[in-house]
N, C-alpha and C positions, 0 to 999 in steps of 0.2 A: 389728433393733430400730428403726432409723431409719425404714425404710419402713412397718413395722407401726404405729408411733406416728403417722406422717404420715397414713396412710390412715384411721386411727381418728379423728383430729382433723378431717379433711376431711368425713368422714361425719357427725360430730357437729355440724358447722357448715354444713349444706347451704344454708341461706338466704344466709349470707355468701358462700359459694363461688359460688352461682348469681348473685348480684348483681354480684360482681366479674367473673365470667366473661362475663355478658351485656354489661356496660359495655365490657369489653375487646373482645368480639366485634363490637359495633356500630362501634366506632372502627376496628378493623382492616378490617372489611368496607368501610367508607367509604373508607379509604386505598387498598385494592385497586381499588375501582371508579374512584376519581378518577385513580389512576395509569394504569389500563388505558384509560380514556377519553382521557386526555392523549396516550397513545401512539397511539391511533386517530386523534385529531385531527391529530397531527404527520404520520402516514402519509398522511392525506387531503390535507394541505397540500402534501406532497412530490409527490403524484400530480398536483395542479393545476399546480405549477411545472414538472413534468417535461417538459411539451409544449414549453416554450420554454427550459428550463434544461438538459435532457439527462438521459436515464436513466443512473444511476450517477454523475452529476456531484455532487461534494460541495462544490467551491469554484470560484468564477469569479474571474479576475483581469482587470482592465481598467485603462486609464489615466485618471487624474483629469482631467476636461475642463479645457482651458486656455482663457483668454479669446481669442476669435477675432481675428485680425488683419484689418483692413479689406481686402477684396478677395482675401484668401487662400483659395484653393480647398482643399477637403478639411479645413478646420479648424473646421467647424461654422458657418461664416458663411453669408450669403445665397447662394443659387444663382444666380450671374450668367451670362447668356448674351450674349456680345459678338459682333457681326457687323460685318465690314468692308464697305466700299463695294462691293466686287466679289463679295461672298458672295451665294448664292442664284441662282436661275434665273428669267428673265423671259419670260413667254409671254402674248401677247395683253394686254399692258398690266398684267399682274399679276406681282409678284416673290414667289417662294416660297422661304422660308428654313427650314432644319431643322438642329438641332444636338442631340447627345446628350452627356451627361456622366455619368461614374461616379465617385462620391465617397463618403466616409464619411458616415454618418447625422449629422444635426444633433445636436449635443450629445455626439458621440462623438469620441474622439481616438485616432489610430493610434500605435503604438509599435513599437520594434525587435523583430523576431521572435526575436532571441537570448534574449529573456526566457523563451521556451519551454524552452530548454536549461537555464536557471537553475532554473526551476520543476521540471523533470523530475529534476534532480539533488538535490532536497531529500529528506531521509529520509522514508520511509513514503508516498511518492507512487507509486501503482501504475500510473497512466496520466495522460497530459496531452495535450491537443490544442489547436491555435490556429485561430482563424477571423478572417476579415476581413469585417466587416459594412458593406455598401455600399447606396447607392441609385442606381438608374439612372433618370435624368430626361431626357426627350426634349421639346424645344420645337419646335413646328411653327407657322409663321406665313405668312400670305399678305397682301400689301398692294399697293396700286397703285404703278405706276412713275412717280415724280414727276421723274425725271432730265431728261426732255425739257422741263420747264417751270422748271428751275432750283430744284426743290424746292418749287414753289408749285403748288397745284391749278390745273388748266386753267381759263382764263377769269378768272384773278386771284383776289384774296382773296374768299372766299365771304362774309365779313362785310361786304364792300363791294358786295355784289350780284352777284359774279361767278358764272359757271356752274360747278357742281360737276364734278369730273373724271369722265370715263367709264371703263369697264373696272373692274377690281378683282373680288374674290370675289363681291360681290353685284351686279355690273354697274353700280354707282353710285360706285365709288371707295372703298368701305368696306374694312375690314381684318378678318382672322380669325386668331385665335391659339388654340392648344391646348397643354396641358402634360400629359404622361402620365408616371407614375413607378411603379416597383415595386422591392421590396427584393431585394437580391442578397447571398448569403452565400457567400464563398469559404472552402473547407475542404480539408484534406488527405484525398483519397479513401481513404487507407490507415487513417485513424482511424475505427473503427467502434464502439469500446467506450464512448466518452465524447463528449459534445458534442451539439448540437441534432439532428443527423441520426440519432443513436441513439434519439431519442424519437419517431420517426415510423414509420408502417407503409407498406410499399410496396403500392400498389393497381394499378399497371400498369407494364409495362416492367421496368427494372432500376434499381438504385441506382448511385451512383458507385463505381468500382472503382479499385484501385491502378494499373491500366494507363491510367487516364484522365488521369494527370498530363500537363499540357501540351496537352490536347485541348480543343476547343471543344464540349463536351457539357454538358448541363444537366439537372437533375432539378427538376420543378416541383411546387409545392403544388397538390393536386388542385382545391381551390376556386378558386385563382387561374387555373389552366388552364381551368376551366369558364367563368369570367368573360371570359378573353382568347380563348376559343374555340380552344384549342390541345390537341393530343393527341400521344401518342408518335409520333415520326417527323417532327413539324412543326419549324419553325425559329422561334426567338425571338432578337430582335436586342438585344444588350447593348453599349452604347457604340459603336454602328456596326458591330459584328461579329456574324455569324450563328452561333448555337449550335444544335446538334441536340438536341431533347428526347428523352432516352432513358428517362425514368421519371417516374411521378407518385406522390406520397406524401401521406399524411394524418396528422393527429395521432393518437397511440395512444389518447388518451382522448376520449370523445365531447364534442362541442360546444366543443372547445378549438382553438386555432390553432397552426400550426407556426411555427417561428422566422423563416421567410423565405418570400418568394414563389418565389424561384429559388435553386438551389444549383449552384455551379460549382467546378471545381478551384481551390485556393488560389493556385497559381502564376499561373494565367491571370488571376484577379481582381486580383492584385498588378500584373501587367503592364498590363492595360487601364486601371486606375485611376491608374497612375503611382506607386503606393505599393510599390515594390520592397522586399522583405524587411521589410514592415510587417504588423502584425496589430492587431486591435482587442480581442480577447478570448482568454483562455486558460481552458480547462475542465479541472479537476483531479479525479481520482478518488483517494481515500485508500485505503490498504491496509486500514484498519479505521475504524469510526466514532469510536473513541477517539483516533484520530490527527488528527482534523480541526482541533482547536484548535492543536495543535503545528505542523501544516503551515501554518495561517493565520498564526501568529506568525512562522514562519521566512520565509514569502513576503514578509510586510510588512517584515521586516528586510533581505532580499536585494533587494527592489524598493521602496524607500521612497516612490516617486512613484506607486505603483500603488494601485488600490482593490481590496481583497480581500474578497469576500463569500461567505458560506455560505448554505445553504438556510434556516437559522434566521434569518439576517439578512434574507433576501428574503421570509420568511413574512409580514412586516407588509404586503406588497402584496396579500395574499389578502383579499378582502372577502366580503360576503354572510353568510349564516347560519353558514358554517364559521368565519368570523372571530369571530362572536358566541360560538360554542361554545368557541373557543380562549380568548377573554377570560374566559369563565365558568369554565373549568377552571383557568386560571392564577390568577384572582383569588378568586372565591367558593369554588370547589372546593378549592383548596389551603388557604386559610385555614380553611374549615369543617372539613376533615379534621384540621388541626393543633389546632383548638380542641377538637373532640370527643376526639381522642387525649389531649390534656392533661387533659381532664375525666375520661377513663377512668383515667388514671394517678392522678389526685388521688383519685378514688373508691376505687381499690385501696389507696392509701396510708392514707386515713382509716379504711376498714374494717379494715385490718390493725392500725393503732394502737388502734382501738376494741376489736378482739378481744384484743389484748395487755393492755389495761387490764382487761377483764373476766376475764382469766386470771391476775391477780396472784397468787392463792393457788397456782395450778398451777405457775407459774414459780418462785415463791419456794420452794415445796416441793422442786422439782427441783434448785434450787441448794443447798438444805439437805442433800440426800442425795448431793451431789457433782457435779452437772452443772456444767460450766465455762460461762463466758460465750460462748465460741466455739461450743459445742455447741447452746446455746439459739438463738444467731443463725442457725446452719445449719438448725435445726428450723423456725423461723419463715420463713426465706427459702425453704426447700424447699416449705412449704405454699403460700406466695404464688406461687412459680414454677409449681407445678402448676395453681393457679387461673388464672394467666396463660396457660399452655399450653392449658388447656381453652377459654378464651376465644379463643385463637388458632385452634384447630381449628374452632370454631364460626364464627368470623369469616371464615376462608378459605372455608368451605362457603357462607356467605351471600354473600360477595363473588363467588365463582364463579357462583352462581345469578343474581346481579345482572348479571354480564357476559353470561351466557347469554340472559337476558331482553332485554338491549339488542340483542344480535346477532339474536335472533328478530324483534324489532320492526324492526330495520334502518332506523333513521331516515335520511331523505334530506336532505342539506344542500346548499344552493346556494352555489357558490363562484365568485369572479371574480378574475382576475389581470390587472393593468394592464400592457400591453406597448406599446412605441413602434412605431407604424405609419407609416413614412415615406410609403408609398403614399397613405394617407389624407390626409396633409398636403400632398401634391403634386398632388392632384386625381385620384388613381387610384381603384381600387375602394374603396368605403367612404366616399369623399368627406369633406368637412369639413376645417377647418384652413386656414390661410393659405398662400400660395405660399412654398415654401422652408422650411416648418416641419413638423416631425414631429408627428403627432397621437397622442394617447394612446388606445389602443383597449382596451376591457375585454372579455376573453373569459370567458364564463361556462360552467359545467358543473355537473351534478348529481352529487354524491358520496354513495354509500351508506356510512354510518359503520359500520365493522367494528372492534369492540373486541378487541384481541388479549390472550391470556393468556401471560405470559412467566414464565420461571423466576425472574427478578429480583424480580418483584412478590411471588411466593410467599415468596421468601427474606426480603424486607423485612417481610412479615407475620409470619413466624416470629421474626425479630429483634425486632420491636416487642413481641410477646407475651413473649419472654424478658426484654426490657428492662423492661417493665412489672412483671413478676413479681419480678425481682431488685430493682428500685427500691423497690417496696412492702415486700418482704421485708427488705431491708437496713435501711430506716428502722424498720420494726416490730421487727426483731431487735435493733437497737440500743436501742430503748425497752425491750424485755424484758430485755436484759442489764443494764440499769441498776437493775432491781429487786433488793431485798436479802431474804435469808431472814427477817429480823425482820418485814418487812411481812406475809409469809405467816403467820408465827406469830401476829401480832396479829390478822389477819383470822380465823384459826381460833378464837382465844379469844373 
């Protein structure tokens, strides 16, 4: 009886059913597309960050930078090079001095490596790895030997008309200085599932292996190796120690940069830099994406002085058209879908109430022959629910077609991620920046936007269709239940 009466009423009110269903369909289709595009943008942002953040890395832990102490090495202060009176070698009137130092990047603070054990012991952490981010800076200088003249140029004070000194790099007593720097990342060779080295592809040789602990071996970024004219089997000098190049790597995504110029075993990096049992970053992989917030909160509690960031926190560093698309989805897309959805619900409610008003005689008569208020509410709610479900089915179909169109068009977005490049700040490849300062380098890449279809989006659409139908039916049913049989009898008379 219920189903028969429901189908008859829907068939007799095709116009109302069509309008309610179309409004609901458009709103649900928009919600599906906006949610799917949002997922696609988030995936694109993750791929941009992956080259320097690490494949599978959900959280990074670092130490909040402290104000540097004057003259303190490795605390982010100026890179000082101090030479004694007996340093250097003098040949033909020219003294050559050279010094290398390996220290943490400017603006970075090292902290105790025991923090890795603390993070690893937190619930739902599936993997964690620590790294030590360093800069190797070499200062080379050549200057005339003034010792024979008591520190004065030969012939007296040049300002007093004396004769300039002879010898020196340019043959006239001049000086020559150069500074070369490249980034070095110390990591545990056994950690392959998480961290920066998991985000690169091997192009030649081999990667670091667990047997490399304590060994002077290095893996180089392929671009840096080309600039420095190094190949597998060559030697690279770090802090005055020779390392054998065993492999070359490149970023997994095109036009992106790797996290460092050189990768070496963590224990060797700690020894050479004098930062024994110290690290600068911890990379964390969560057991599930739903555990990220819980892990972040627990790490912040266990390590109150640490800076804990997730990919969503770092997404703000992504620029270009990808950032514009993200802002559009977050702001315009979200609010537009909510407004349209609210309008669809309002249309459904108004049409349902309007239909109930026009059916005063019908509902009054049904109550006169014994229908209870609950039965009338169920009847109206059932009709509205079916209208909502029809709109939901149509909306899902339209939304899936919209997603298909976007994927076929495959729009290309330009993205950039700002990374700290100590080499650029020290006069290395890339140039720019002052001495002792890390420069900010923007790595750009082109990302093809792919919009995924997920079960959660479909379930959201079905839920919205049911919610809209029930909401309209509940309000309309309540209005119908308020009618009295006497109103129907008066309208018949």
